[in-house]
PDB file of N, H, CA, C and O in Angstrom:
ATOM      1  N   MET A   1      14.087  11.726  -8.464  1.00  0.00           N
ATOM      2  CA  MET A   1      13.457  10.638  -8.194  1.00  0.00           C
ATOM      3  C   MET A   1      12.076  11.549  -8.048  1.00  0.00           C
ATOM      4  O   MET A   1      11.195  10.940  -7.442  1.00  0.00           O
ATOM      5  N   GLU A   2      11.773  12.648  -8.404  1.00  0.00           N
ATOM      6  H   GLU A   2      12.489  13.143  -8.897  1.00  0.00           H
ATOM      7  CA  GLU A   2      10.521  13.192  -7.885  1.00  0.00           C
ATOM      8  C   GLU A   2       9.348  12.446  -8.715  1.00  0.00           C
ATOM      9  O   GLU A   2       8.323  12.114  -8.121  1.00  0.00           O
ATOM     10  N   ASN A   3       9.524  12.169 -10.191  1.00  0.00           N
ATOM     11  H   ASN A   3      10.358  12.439 -10.674  1.00  0.00           H
ATOM     12  CA  ASN A   3       8.221  11.689 -10.385  1.00  0.00           C
ATOM     13  C   ASN A   3       8.378   9.961 -10.578  1.00  0.00           C
ATOM     14  O   ASN A   3       7.900   9.248 -11.460  1.00  0.00           O
ATOM     15  N   GLU A   4       9.113   9.649  -9.569  1.00  0.00           N
ATOM     16  H   GLU A   4       9.501  10.229  -8.852  1.00  0.00           H
ATOM     17  CA  GLU A   4       9.418   7.835  -9.780  1.00  0.00           C
ATOM     18  C   GLU A   4       8.439   7.426  -9.015  1.00  0.00           C
ATOM     19  O   GLU A   4       7.951   8.165  -8.160  1.00  0.00           O
ATOM     20  N   THR A   5       8.007   6.129  -9.237  1.00  0.00           N
ATOM     21  H   THR A   5       8.405   5.529  -9.931  1.00  0.00           H
ATOM     22  CA  THR A   5       6.946   5.607  -8.581  1.00  0.00           C
ATOM     23  C   THR A   5       7.803   4.144  -7.457  1.00  0.00           C
ATOM     24  O   THR A   5       8.965   3.781  -7.643  1.00  0.00           O
ATOM     25  N   PHE A   6       7.067   3.674  -6.601  1.00  0.00           N
ATOM     26  H   PHE A   6       6.124   3.970  -6.450  1.00  0.00           H
ATOM     27  CA  PHE A   6       7.754   2.461  -5.903  1.00  0.00           C
ATOM     28  C   PHE A   6       8.078   1.273  -6.843  1.00  0.00           C
ATOM     29  O   PHE A   6       9.093   0.577  -6.857  1.00  0.00           O
ATOM     30  N   GLU A   7       6.902   1.201  -7.676  1.00  0.00           N
ATOM     31  H   GLU A   7       6.077   1.766  -7.664  1.00  0.00           H
ATOM     32  CA  GLU A   7       7.196  -0.099  -8.474  1.00  0.00           C
ATOM     33  C   GLU A   7       8.218   0.268  -9.624  1.00  0.00           C
ATOM     34  O   GLU A   7       8.954  -0.630 -10.033  1.00  0.00           O
ATOM     35  N   SER A   8       8.295   1.386 -10.105  1.00  0.00           N
ATOM     36  H   SER A   8       7.697   2.115  -9.772  1.00  0.00           H
ATOM     37  CA  SER A   8       9.456   1.571 -11.163  1.00  0.00           C
ATOM     38  C   SER A   8      10.862   1.618 -10.400  1.00  0.00           C
ATOM     39  O   SER A   8      11.937   1.358 -10.940  1.00  0.00           O
ATOM     40  N   ALA A   9      10.709   1.945  -9.214  1.00  0.00           N
ATOM     41  H   ALA A   9       9.835   2.156  -8.775  1.00  0.00           H
ATOM     42  CA  ALA A   9      12.137   2.314  -8.578  1.00  0.00           C
ATOM     43  C   ALA A   9      12.569   0.710  -8.112  1.00  0.00           C
ATOM     44  O   ALA A   9      13.736   0.323  -8.174  1.00  0.00           O
ATOM     45  N   LEU A  10      11.534  -0.078  -7.677  1.00  0.00           N
ATOM     46  H   LEU A  10      10.586   0.236  -7.627  1.00  0.00           H
ATOM     47  CA  LEU A  10      11.821  -1.484  -7.218  1.00  0.00           C
ATOM     48  C   LEU A  10      12.470  -2.234  -8.686  1.00  0.00           C
ATOM     49  O   LEU A  10      13.538  -2.835  -8.561  1.00  0.00           O
ATOM     50  N   LEU A  11      11.909  -2.193  -9.851  1.00  0.00           N
ATOM     51  H   LEU A  11      11.042  -1.705  -9.952  1.00  0.00           H
ATOM     52  CA  LEU A  11      12.189  -2.556 -11.051  1.00  0.00           C
ATOM     53  C   LEU A  11      13.411  -2.200 -11.245  1.00  0.00           C
ATOM     54  O   LEU A  11      14.178  -3.161 -11.306  1.00  0.00           O
ATOM     55  N   LYS A  12      13.925  -1.104 -11.375  1.00  0.00           N
ATOM     56  H   LYS A  12      13.303  -0.324 -11.325  1.00  0.00           H
ATOM     57  CA  LYS A  12      15.155  -0.574 -11.604  1.00  0.00           C
ATOM     58  C   LYS A  12      16.414  -1.120 -10.431  1.00  0.00           C
ATOM     59  O   LYS A  12      17.589  -1.378 -10.692  1.00  0.00           O
ATOM     60  N   LEU A  13      15.810  -1.177  -9.270  1.00  0.00           N
ATOM     61  H   LEU A  13      14.856  -0.967  -9.058  1.00  0.00           H
ATOM     62  CA  LEU A  13      16.548  -1.876  -8.423  1.00  0.00           C
ATOM     63  C   LEU A  13      16.973  -3.410  -8.732  1.00  0.00           C
ATOM     64  O   LEU A  13      18.121  -3.853  -8.710  1.00  0.00           O
ATOM     65  N   GLU A  14      15.945  -4.020  -8.984  1.00  0.00           N
ATOM     66  H   GLU A  14      15.012  -3.660  -9.002  1.00  0.00           H
ATOM     67  CA  GLU A  14      16.159  -5.315  -9.543  1.00  0.00           C
ATOM     68  C   GLU A  14      17.091  -5.442 -10.686  1.00  0.00           C
ATOM     69  O   GLU A  14      17.915  -6.351 -10.788  1.00  0.00           O
ATOM     70  N   ASP A  15      16.953  -4.676 -11.371  1.00  0.00           N
ATOM     71  H   ASP A  15      16.284  -3.937 -11.288  1.00  0.00           H
ATOM     72  CA  ASP A  15      17.900  -4.894 -12.638  1.00  0.00           C
ATOM     73  C   ASP A  15      19.297  -4.411 -12.222  1.00  0.00           C
ATOM     74  O   ASP A  15      20.203  -4.910 -12.890  1.00  0.00           O
ATOM     75  N   ILE A  16      19.671  -3.541 -11.254  1.00  0.00           N
ATOM     76  H   ILE A  16      18.935  -3.136 -10.712  1.00  0.00           H
ATOM     77  CA  ILE A  16      20.838  -3.113 -11.166  1.00  0.00           C
ATOM     78  C   ILE A  16      21.487  -4.486 -10.072  1.00  0.00           C
ATOM     79  O   ILE A  16      22.667  -4.819 -10.183  1.00  0.00           O
ATOM     80  N   ILE A  17      20.821  -4.984  -9.344  1.00  0.00           N
ATOM     81  H   ILE A  17      19.863  -4.713  -9.253  1.00  0.00           H
ATOM     82  CA  ILE A  17      21.013  -6.456  -8.731  1.00  0.00           C
ATOM     83  C   ILE A  17      21.438  -7.561  -9.574  1.00  0.00           C
ATOM     84  O   ILE A  17      22.349  -8.317  -9.239  1.00  0.00           O
ATOM     85  N   ARG A  18      20.700  -7.684 -10.818  1.00  0.00           N
ATOM     86  H   ARG A  18      19.959  -7.070 -11.091  1.00  0.00           H
ATOM     87  CA  ARG A  18      21.121  -8.695 -11.809  1.00  0.00           C
ATOM     88  C   ARG A  18      22.487  -8.260 -12.383  1.00  0.00           C
ATOM     89  O   ARG A  18      23.398  -9.087 -12.381  1.00  0.00           O
ATOM     90  N   GLU A  19      22.707  -6.942 -12.905  1.00  0.00           N
ATOM     91  H   GLU A  19      21.966  -6.270 -12.907  1.00  0.00           H
ATOM     92  CA  GLU A  19      23.759  -6.514 -13.393  1.00  0.00           C
ATOM     93  C   GLU A  19      25.047  -6.629 -12.609  1.00  0.00           C
ATOM     94  O   GLU A  19      26.149  -6.822 -13.122  1.00  0.00           O
ATOM     95  N   LEU A  20      24.801  -6.489 -11.287  1.00  0.00           N
ATOM     96  H   LEU A  20      23.905  -6.333 -10.869  1.00  0.00           H
ATOM     97  CA  LEU A  20      26.247  -6.448 -10.396  1.00  0.00           C
ATOM     98  C   LEU A  20      26.147  -8.210 -10.118  1.00  0.00           C
ATOM     99  O   LEU A  20      27.162  -8.905 -10.066  1.00  0.00           O
ATOM    100  N   GLU A  21      25.250  -8.565 -10.013  1.00  0.00           N
ATOM    101  H   GLU A  21      24.426  -8.000 -10.054  1.00  0.00           H
ATOM    102  CA  GLU A  21      25.585 -10.296  -9.902  1.00  0.00           C
ATOM    103  C   GLU A  21      26.062 -10.988 -11.118  1.00  0.00           C
ATOM    104  O   GLU A  21      26.492 -12.136 -11.008  1.00  0.00           O
ATOM    105  N   SER A  22      26.034 -10.501 -12.068  1.00  0.00           N
ATOM    106  H   SER A  22      25.685  -9.568 -12.157  1.00  0.00           H
ATOM    107  CA  SER A  22      26.516 -11.049 -13.489  1.00  0.00           C
ATOM    108  C   SER A  22      27.969 -11.139 -13.290  1.00  0.00           C
ATOM    109  O   SER A  22      28.525 -12.214 -13.517  1.00  0.00           O
ATOM    110  N   GLY A  23      28.715 -10.007 -12.843  1.00  0.00           N
ATOM    111  H   GLY A  23      28.263  -9.134 -12.659  1.00  0.00           H
ATOM    112  CA  GLY A  23      30.110 -10.010 -12.768  1.00  0.00           C
ATOM    113  C   GLY A  23      30.631  -9.066 -14.118  1.00  0.00           C
ATOM    114  O   GLY A  23      31.753  -8.564 -14.189  1.00  0.00           O
ATOM    115  N   GLU A  24      29.793  -8.968 -14.942  1.00  0.00           N
ATOM    116  H   GLU A  24      28.882  -9.375 -14.885  1.00  0.00           H
ATOM    117  CA  GLU A  24      30.266  -8.692 -16.031  1.00  0.00           C
ATOM    118  C   GLU A  24      30.502  -6.901 -16.433  1.00  0.00           C
ATOM    119  O   GLU A  24      30.709  -6.390 -17.533  1.00  0.00           O
ATOM    120  N   ILE A  25      30.395  -6.367 -15.310  1.00  0.00           N
ATOM    121  H   ILE A  25      30.227  -6.783 -14.416  1.00  0.00           H
ATOM    122  CA  ILE A  25      30.628  -4.783 -15.516  1.00  0.00           C
ATOM    123  C   ILE A  25      31.931  -4.566 -14.569  1.00  0.00           C
ATOM    124  O   ILE A  25      32.138  -5.258 -13.573  1.00  0.00           O
ATOM    125  N   ASP A  26      32.758  -3.546 -14.993  1.00  0.00           N
ATOM    126  H   ASP A  26      32.590  -2.983 -15.803  1.00  0.00           H
ATOM    127  CA  ASP A  26      33.786  -3.329 -14.295  1.00  0.00           C
ATOM    128  C   ASP A  26      33.562  -2.502 -12.845  1.00  0.00           C
ATOM    129  O   ASP A  26      32.443  -2.205 -12.427  1.00  0.00           O
ATOM    130  N   LEU A  27      34.675  -2.218 -12.230  1.00  0.00           N
ATOM    131  H   LEU A  27      35.584  -2.459 -12.570  1.00  0.00           H
ATOM    132  CA  LEU A  27      34.614  -1.741 -10.958  1.00  0.00           C
ATOM    133  C   LEU A  27      34.032  -0.480 -10.808  1.00  0.00           C
ATOM    134  O   LEU A  27      33.178  -0.336  -9.933  1.00  0.00           O
ATOM    135  N   ASP A  28      34.356   0.451 -11.516  1.00  0.00           N
ATOM    136  H   ASP A  28      35.050   0.334 -12.227  1.00  0.00           H
ATOM    137  CA  ASP A  28      33.895   1.944 -11.776  1.00  0.00           C
ATOM    138  C   ASP A  28      32.275   1.865 -11.801  1.00  0.00           C
ATOM    139  O   ASP A  28      31.506   2.435 -11.027  1.00  0.00           O
ATOM    140  N   LYS A  29      31.965   1.044 -12.849  1.00  0.00           N
ATOM    141  H   LYS A  29      32.589   0.581 -13.478  1.00  0.00           H
ATOM    142  CA  LYS A  29      30.283   1.105 -13.168  1.00  0.00           C
ATOM    143  C   LYS A  29      29.678   0.571 -11.906  1.00  0.00           C
ATOM    144  O   LYS A  29      28.749   1.072 -11.274  1.00  0.00           O
ATOM    145  N   SER A  30      30.504  -0.779 -11.572  1.00  0.00           N
ATOM    146  H   SER A  30      31.260  -1.185 -12.086  1.00  0.00           H
ATOM    147  CA  SER A  30      29.732  -1.187 -10.105  1.00  0.00           C
ATOM    148  C   SER A  30      29.376  -0.287  -9.286  1.00  0.00           C
ATOM    149  O   SER A  30      28.184  -0.164  -9.003  1.00  0.00           O
ATOM    150  N   LEU A  31      30.476   0.642  -8.662  1.00  0.00           N
ATOM    151  H   LEU A  31      31.444   0.542  -8.892  1.00  0.00           H
ATOM    152  CA  LEU A  31      30.379   1.517  -7.774  1.00  0.00           C
ATOM    153  C   LEU A  31      29.207   2.456  -8.187  1.00  0.00           C
ATOM    154  O   LEU A  31      28.299   2.731  -7.403  1.00  0.00           O
ATOM    155  N   ASP A  32      29.279   2.967  -9.549  1.00  0.00           N
ATOM    156  H   ASP A  32      30.017   2.744 -10.186  1.00  0.00           H
ATOM    157  CA  ASP A  32      28.186   3.653  -9.864  1.00  0.00           C
ATOM    158  C   ASP A  32      26.909   3.015  -9.445  1.00  0.00           C
ATOM    159  O   ASP A  32      26.188   3.475  -8.560  1.00  0.00           O
ATOM    160  N   LYS A  33      26.662   1.917 -10.133  1.00  0.00           N
ATOM    161  H   LYS A  33      27.248   1.544 -10.852  1.00  0.00           H
ATOM    162  CA  LYS A  33      25.274   1.062  -9.852  1.00  0.00           C
ATOM    163  C   LYS A  33      24.846   0.777  -8.136  1.00  0.00           C
ATOM    164  O   LYS A  33      23.708   0.766  -7.666  1.00  0.00           O
ATOM    165  N   TYR A  34      26.129   0.564  -7.423  1.00  0.00           N
ATOM    166  H   TYR A  34      27.053   0.573  -7.804  1.00  0.00           H
ATOM    167  CA  TYR A  34      25.793   0.593  -5.995  1.00  0.00           C
ATOM    168  C   TYR A  34      25.218   1.997  -5.509  1.00  0.00           C
ATOM    169  O   TYR A  34      24.202   2.146  -4.830  1.00  0.00           O
ATOM    170  N   LYS A  35      25.951   2.868  -5.924  1.00  0.00           N
ATOM    171  H   LYS A  35      26.776   2.747  -6.475  1.00  0.00           H
ATOM    172  CA  LYS A  35      25.502   4.053  -5.401  1.00  0.00           C
ATOM    173  C   LYS A  35      24.110   4.315  -5.988  1.00  0.00           C
ATOM    174  O   LYS A  35      23.311   4.546  -5.080  1.00  0.00           O
ATOM    175  N   GLU A  36      23.605   4.352  -7.104  1.00  0.00           N
ATOM    176  H   GLU A  36      24.254   4.164  -7.841  1.00  0.00           H
ATOM    177  CA  GLU A  36      22.478   4.147  -7.521  1.00  0.00           C
ATOM    178  C   GLU A  36      21.392   3.417  -6.900  1.00  0.00           C
ATOM    179  O   GLU A  36      20.310   3.884  -6.546  1.00  0.00           O
ATOM    180  N   ALA A  37      21.840   2.094  -6.797  1.00  0.00           N
ATOM    181  H   ALA A  37      22.719   1.714  -7.084  1.00  0.00           H
ATOM    182  CA  ALA A  37      20.876   1.128  -6.013  1.00  0.00           C
ATOM    183  C   ALA A  37      20.638   1.618  -4.295  1.00  0.00           C
ATOM    184  O   ALA A  37      19.631   1.211  -3.715  1.00  0.00           O
ATOM    185  N   THR A  38      21.618   2.485  -3.586  1.00  0.00           N
ATOM    186  H   THR A  38      22.436   2.815  -4.057  1.00  0.00           H
ATOM    187  CA  THR A  38      21.259   2.746  -2.648  1.00  0.00           C
ATOM    188  C   THR A  38      20.413   3.993  -2.540  1.00  0.00           C
ATOM    189  O   THR A  38      19.617   4.163  -1.617  1.00  0.00           O
ATOM    190  N   THR A  39      20.568   4.667  -3.301  1.00  0.00           N
ATOM    191  H   THR A  39      21.215   4.529  -4.051  1.00  0.00           H
ATOM    192  CA  THR A  39      19.479   5.884  -3.415  1.00  0.00           C
ATOM    193  C   THR A  39      18.070   5.021  -3.660  1.00  0.00           C
ATOM    194  O   THR A  39      17.149   5.160  -2.855  1.00  0.00           O
ATOM    195  N   LEU A  40      17.962   4.286  -4.598  1.00  0.00           N
ATOM    196  H   LEU A  40      18.709   4.173  -5.252  1.00  0.00           H
ATOM    197  CA  LEU A  40      16.554   3.577  -4.725  1.00  0.00           C
ATOM    198  C   LEU A  40      16.087   2.989  -3.563  1.00  0.00           C
ATOM    199  O   LEU A  40      14.924   3.005  -3.159  1.00  0.00           O
ATOM    200  N   VAL A  41      17.155   2.411  -2.987  1.00  0.00           N
ATOM    201  H   VAL A  41      18.100   2.398  -3.315  1.00  0.00           H
ATOM    202  CA  VAL A  41      16.628   1.577  -1.661  1.00  0.00           C
ATOM    203  C   VAL A  41      16.094   2.577  -0.557  1.00  0.00           C
ATOM    204  O   VAL A  41      15.206   2.226   0.220  1.00  0.00           O
ATOM    205  N   ASN A  42      16.700   3.907  -0.510  1.00  0.00           N
ATOM    206  H   ASN A  42      17.422   4.192  -1.141  1.00  0.00           H
ATOM    207  CA  ASN A  42      16.127   4.681   0.420  1.00  0.00           C
ATOM    208  C   ASN A  42      14.957   5.264  -0.134  1.00  0.00           C
ATOM    209  O   ASN A  42      13.961   5.263   0.589  1.00  0.00           O
ATOM    210  N   PHE A  43      14.881   5.706  -1.142  1.00  0.00           N
ATOM    211  H   PHE A  43      15.691   5.706  -1.730  1.00  0.00           H
ATOM    212  CA  PHE A  43      13.461   5.753  -1.945  1.00  0.00           C
ATOM    213  C   PHE A  43      12.411   4.936  -1.490  1.00  0.00           C
ATOM    214  O   PHE A  43      11.455   5.243  -0.778  1.00  0.00           O
ATOM    215  N   CYS A  44      12.683   3.952  -1.947  1.00  0.00           N
ATOM    216  H   CYS A  44      13.460   3.702  -2.525  1.00  0.00           H
ATOM    217  CA  CYS A  44      11.592   2.426  -1.592  1.00  0.00           C
ATOM    218  C   CYS A  44      11.497   2.542  -0.191  1.00  0.00           C
ATOM    219  O   CYS A  44      10.313   2.662   0.126  1.00  0.00           O
ATOM    220  N   SER A  45      12.316   2.557   0.852  1.00  0.00           N
ATOM    221  H   SER A  45      13.277   2.461   0.594  1.00  0.00           H
ATOM    222  CA  SER A  45      12.285   2.459   2.138  1.00  0.00           C
ATOM    223  C   SER A  45      11.225   3.577   2.721  1.00  0.00           C
ATOM    224  O   SER A  45      10.347   3.351   3.553  1.00  0.00           O
ATOM    225  N   ASP A  46      11.517   4.852   2.080  1.00  0.00           N
ATOM    226  H   ASP A  46      12.231   5.036   1.404  1.00  0.00           H
ATOM    227  CA  ASP A  46      10.592   6.132   2.817  1.00  0.00           C
ATOM    228  C   ASP A  46       8.953   6.226   2.067  1.00  0.00           C
ATOM    229  O   ASP A  46       8.044   6.913   2.534  1.00  0.00           O
ATOM    230  N   LYS A  47       8.838   5.326   0.751  1.00  0.00           N
ATOM    231  H   LYS A  47       9.576   4.768   0.371  1.00  0.00           H
ATOM    232  CA  LYS A  47       7.481   5.306   0.011  1.00  0.00           C
ATOM    233  C   LYS A  47       6.752   4.146   1.038  1.00  0.00           C
ATOM    234  O   LYS A  47       5.526   4.184   1.136  1.00  0.00           O
ATOM    235  N   LEU A  48       7.488   3.160   1.768  1.00  0.00           N
ATOM    236  H   LEU A  48       8.484   3.130   1.688  1.00  0.00           H
ATOM    237  CA  LEU A  48       6.906   1.999   2.338  1.00  0.00           C
ATOM    238  C   LEU A  48       6.458   2.652   3.490  1.00  0.00           C
ATOM    239  O   LEU A  48       5.250   2.628   3.725  1.00  0.00           O
ATOM    240  N   LYS A  49       7.359   3.339   4.389  1.00  0.00           N
ATOM    241  H   LYS A  49       8.341   3.360   4.198  1.00  0.00           H
ATOM    242  CA  LYS A  49       7.190   4.152   5.448  1.00  0.00           C
ATOM    243  C   LYS A  49       5.869   4.911   5.354  1.00  0.00           C
ATOM    244  O   LYS A  49       4.929   4.559   6.066  1.00  0.00           O
ATOM    245  N   ASN A  50       5.738   6.077   4.391  1.00  0.00           N
ATOM    246  H   ASN A  50       6.501   6.363   3.813  1.00  0.00           H
ATOM    247  CA  ASN A  50       4.771   6.564   4.310  1.00  0.00           C
ATOM    248  C   ASN A  50       3.532   5.882   3.983  1.00  0.00           C
ATOM    249  O   ASN A  50       2.431   6.347   4.278  1.00  0.00           O
ATOM    250  N   ALA A  51       3.721   4.672   3.314  1.00  0.00           N
ATOM    251  H   ALA A  51       4.615   4.294   3.074  1.00  0.00           H
ATOM    252  CA  ALA A  51       2.292   3.888   3.013  1.00  0.00           C
ATOM    253  C   ALA A  51       1.802   3.143   4.426  1.00  0.00           C
ATOM    254  O   ALA A  51       0.602   3.106   4.697  1.00  0.00           O
ATOM    255  N   GLN A  52       2.590   2.677   5.122  1.00  0.00           N
ATOM    256  H   GLN A  52       3.565   2.707   4.902  1.00  0.00           H
ATOM    257  CA  GLN A  52       2.658   2.104   6.596  1.00  0.00           C
ATOM    258  C   GLN A  52       2.036   3.091   7.316  1.00  0.00           C
ATOM    259  O   GLN A  52       1.096   2.796   8.053  1.00  0.00           O
ATOM    260  N   GLU A  53       2.506   4.462   7.187  1.00  0.00           N
ATOM    261  H   GLU A  53       3.269   4.702   6.588  1.00  0.00           H
ATOM    262  CA  GLU A  53       1.705   5.277   8.189  1.00  0.00           C
ATOM    263  C   GLU A  53       0.225   5.924   7.850  1.00  0.00           C
ATOM    264  O   GLU A  53      -0.520   6.566   8.591  1.00  0.00           O
ATOM    265  N   THR A  54       0.088   5.604   6.729  1.00  0.00           N
ATOM    266  H   THR A  54       0.693   5.082   6.128  1.00  0.00           H
ATOM    267  CA  THR A  54      -1.274   6.037   5.760  1.00  0.00           C
ATOM    268  C   THR A  54      -2.321   4.897   6.220  1.00  0.00           C
ATOM    269  O   THR A  54      -3.474   5.104   6.599  1.00  0.00           O
ATOM    270  N   VAL A  55      -1.658   3.619   6.102  1.00  0.00           N
ATOM    271  H   VAL A  55      -0.721   3.451   5.794  1.00  0.00           H
ATOM    272  CA  VAL A  55      -2.405   2.445   6.456  1.00  0.00           C
ATOM    273  C   VAL A  55      -2.753   2.316   8.127  1.00  0.00           C
ATOM    274  O   VAL A  55      -3.722   1.753   8.637  1.00  0.00           O
ATOM    275  N   ASN A  56      -1.887   2.866   8.646  1.00  0.00           N
ATOM    276  H   ASN A  56      -1.100   3.323   8.232  1.00  0.00           H
ATOM    277  CA  ASN A  56      -2.297   2.829  10.238  1.00  0.00           C
ATOM    278  C   ASN A  56      -3.326   4.075  10.981  1.00  0.00           C
ATOM    279  O   ASN A  56      -3.582   4.335  12.157  1.00  0.00           O
ATOM    280  N   LYS A  57      -3.718   4.625   9.785  1.00  0.00           N
ATOM    281  H   LYS A  57      -3.510   4.413   8.830  1.00  0.00           H
ATOM    282  CA  LYS A  57      -5.106   5.634  10.142  1.00  0.00           C
ATOM    283  C   LYS A  57      -6.299   5.374   9.363  1.00  0.00           C
ATOM    284  O   LYS A  57      -6.280   5.030   8.182  1.00  0.00           O
ATOM    285  N   ILE A  58      -7.105   5.511   9.906  1.00  0.00           N
ATOM    286  H   ILE A  58      -7.121   5.791  10.866  1.00  0.00           H
ATOM    287  CA  ILE A  58      -8.508   5.342   9.457  1.00  0.00           C
ATOM    288  C   ILE A  58      -9.307   6.292   9.394  1.00  0.00           C
ATOM    289  O   ILE A  58      -9.220   6.858  10.484  1.00  0.00           O
ATOM    290  N   LEU A  59     -10.260   6.967   8.577  1.00  0.00           N
ATOM    291  H   LEU A  59     -10.331   6.508   7.692  1.00  0.00           H
ATOM    292  CA  LEU A  59     -11.162   7.689   7.957  1.00  0.00           C
ATOM    293  C   LEU A  59     -11.910   8.002   9.039  1.00  0.00           C
ATOM    294  O   LEU A  59     -12.533   6.992   9.367  1.00  0.00           O
ATOM    295  N   LYS A  60     -12.156   8.937   9.770  1.00  0.00           N
ATOM    296  H   LYS A  60     -11.650   9.757   9.504  1.00  0.00           H
ATOM    297  CA  LYS A  60     -13.432   9.262  10.997  1.00  0.00           C
ATOM    298  C   LYS A  60     -14.414   9.614   9.958  1.00  0.00           C
ATOM    299  O   LYS A  60     -14.100   9.945   8.815  1.00  0.00           O
ATOM    300  N   GLU A  61     -15.749   9.518  10.454  1.00  0.00           N
ATOM    301  H   GLU A  61     -16.005   9.249  11.383  1.00  0.00           H
ATOM    302  CA  GLU A  61     -16.857   9.802   9.661  1.00  0.00           C
ATOM    303  C   GLU A  61     -16.747  11.329   9.399  1.00  0.00           C
ATOM    304  O   GLU A  61     -17.107  11.590   8.251  1.00  0.00           O
ATOM    305  N   ASP A  62     -16.451  12.161   9.943  1.00  0.00           N
ATOM    306  H   ASP A  62     -16.159  11.950  10.875  1.00  0.00           H
ATOM    307  CA  ASP A  62     -16.489  13.724   9.688  1.00  0.00           C
ATOM    308  C   ASP A  62     -15.052  14.054   8.600  1.00  0.00           C
ATOM    309  O   ASP A  62     -14.787  15.222   8.316  1.00  0.00           O
ATOM    310  N   GLY A  63     -14.306  13.037   8.124  1.00  0.00           N
ATOM    311  H   GLY A  63     -14.521  12.088   8.355  1.00  0.00           H
ATOM    312  CA  GLY A  63     -13.515  13.136   6.965  1.00  0.00           C
ATOM    313  C   GLY A  63     -12.112  13.545   7.670  1.00  0.00           C
ATOM    314  O   GLY A  63     -11.275  13.981   6.880  1.00  0.00           O
ATOM    315  N   THR A  64     -11.777  13.485   8.844  1.00  0.00           N
ATOM    316  H   THR A  64     -12.457  13.131   9.486  1.00  0.00           H
ATOM    317  CA  THR A  64     -10.425  13.318   9.381  1.00  0.00           C
ATOM    318  C   THR A  64      -9.717  12.180   9.697  1.00  0.00           C
ATOM    319  O   THR A  64     -10.291  11.101   9.840  1.00  0.00           O
ATOM    320  N   PHE A  65      -8.534  12.310   9.819  1.00  0.00           N
ATOM    321  H   PHE A  65      -8.067  13.187   9.703  1.00  0.00           H
ATOM    322  CA  PHE A  65      -8.006  11.005   9.993  1.00  0.00           C
ATOM    323  C   PHE A  65      -7.661  10.697  11.473  1.00  0.00           C
ATOM    324  O   PHE A  65      -7.373  11.675  12.162  1.00  0.00           O
ATOM    325  N   GLU A  66      -7.650   9.687  11.955  1.00  0.00           N
ATOM    326  H   GLU A  66      -7.884   8.892  11.395  1.00  0.00           H
ATOM    327  CA  GLU A  66      -7.300   9.286  13.546  1.00  0.00           C
ATOM    328  C   GLU A  66      -6.462   7.890  13.332  1.00  0.00           C
ATOM    329  O   GLU A  66      -6.685   7.048  12.462  1.00  0.00           O
ATOM    330  N   ASP A  67      -5.427   7.854  14.358  1.00  0.00           N
ATOM    331  H   ASP A  67      -5.246   8.538  15.065  1.00  0.00           H
ATOM    332  CA  ASP A  67      -4.780   7.049  14.302  1.00  0.00           C
ATOM    333  C   ASP A  67      -5.442   5.415  14.660  1.00  0.00           C
ATOM    334  O   ASP A  67      -6.139   5.242  15.659  1.00  0.00           O
ATOM    335  N   PHE A  68      -5.185   4.534  13.909  1.00  0.00           N
ATOM    336  H   PHE A  68      -4.619   4.675  13.097  1.00  0.00           H
ATOM    337  CA  PHE A  68      -5.944   3.032  13.887  1.00  0.00           C
ATOM    338  C   PHE A  68      -5.650   2.294  15.151  1.00  0.00           C
ATOM    339  O   PHE A  68      -4.543   1.759  15.225  1.00  0.00           O
ATOM    340  N   ASN A  69      -6.274   2.212  15.912  1.00  0.00           N
ATOM    341  H   ASN A  69      -7.172   2.647  15.852  1.00  0.00           H
ATOM    342  CA  ASN A  69      -5.743   1.111  17.264  1.00  0.00           C
ATOM    343  C   ASN A  69      -6.438  -0.139  17.325  1.00  0.00           C
ATOM    344  O   ASN A  69      -7.667  -0.198  17.330  1.00  0.00           O
ATOM    345  N   THR A  70      -5.712  -1.110  17.369  1.00  0.00           N
ATOM    346  H   THR A  70      -4.713  -1.063  17.365  1.00  0.00           H
ATOM    347  CA  THR A  70      -6.387  -2.495  17.243  1.00  0.00           C
ATOM    348  C   THR A  70      -6.702  -2.932  18.849  1.00  0.00           C
ATOM    349  O   THR A  70      -7.329  -3.991  18.821  1.00  0.00           O
ATOM    350  N   ASN A  71      -6.506  -2.527  20.079  1.00  0.00           N
ATOM    351  H   ASN A  71      -5.997  -1.667  20.102  1.00  0.00           H
ATOM    352  CA  ASN A  71      -6.490  -2.763  21.185  1.00  0.00           C
ATOM    353  C   ASN A  71      -7.938  -2.463  21.667  1.00  0.00           C
ATOM    354  O   ASN A  71      -8.208  -2.834  22.809  1.00  0.00           O
ATOM    355  N   GLU A  72      -9.073  -1.727  20.814  1.00  0.00           N
ATOM    356  H   GLU A  72      -8.854  -1.426  19.886  1.00  0.00           H
ATOM    357  CA  GLU A  72     -10.474  -1.475  21.137  1.00  0.00           C
ATOM    358  C   GLU A  72     -11.338  -2.793  20.951  1.00  0.00           C
ATOM    359  O   GLU A  72     -12.548  -2.775  21.178  1.00  0.00           O
TER     360      GLU A  72
END
């Protein structure tokens, strides 16, 4: 998943969900798809967490990051 993007992982996850919901695949393939989906969910979750951490920081004038504080 090294070269995977959030968007491509999300599309793959949506495809797996549609395939599982169709009920047209056998149990063994369903289990494989479920494992793949779990990996994709974890990947997407990590990407979102990293994005949130980045958004929660603002660039100071000297080019360094500081935590964004909405209480000021």
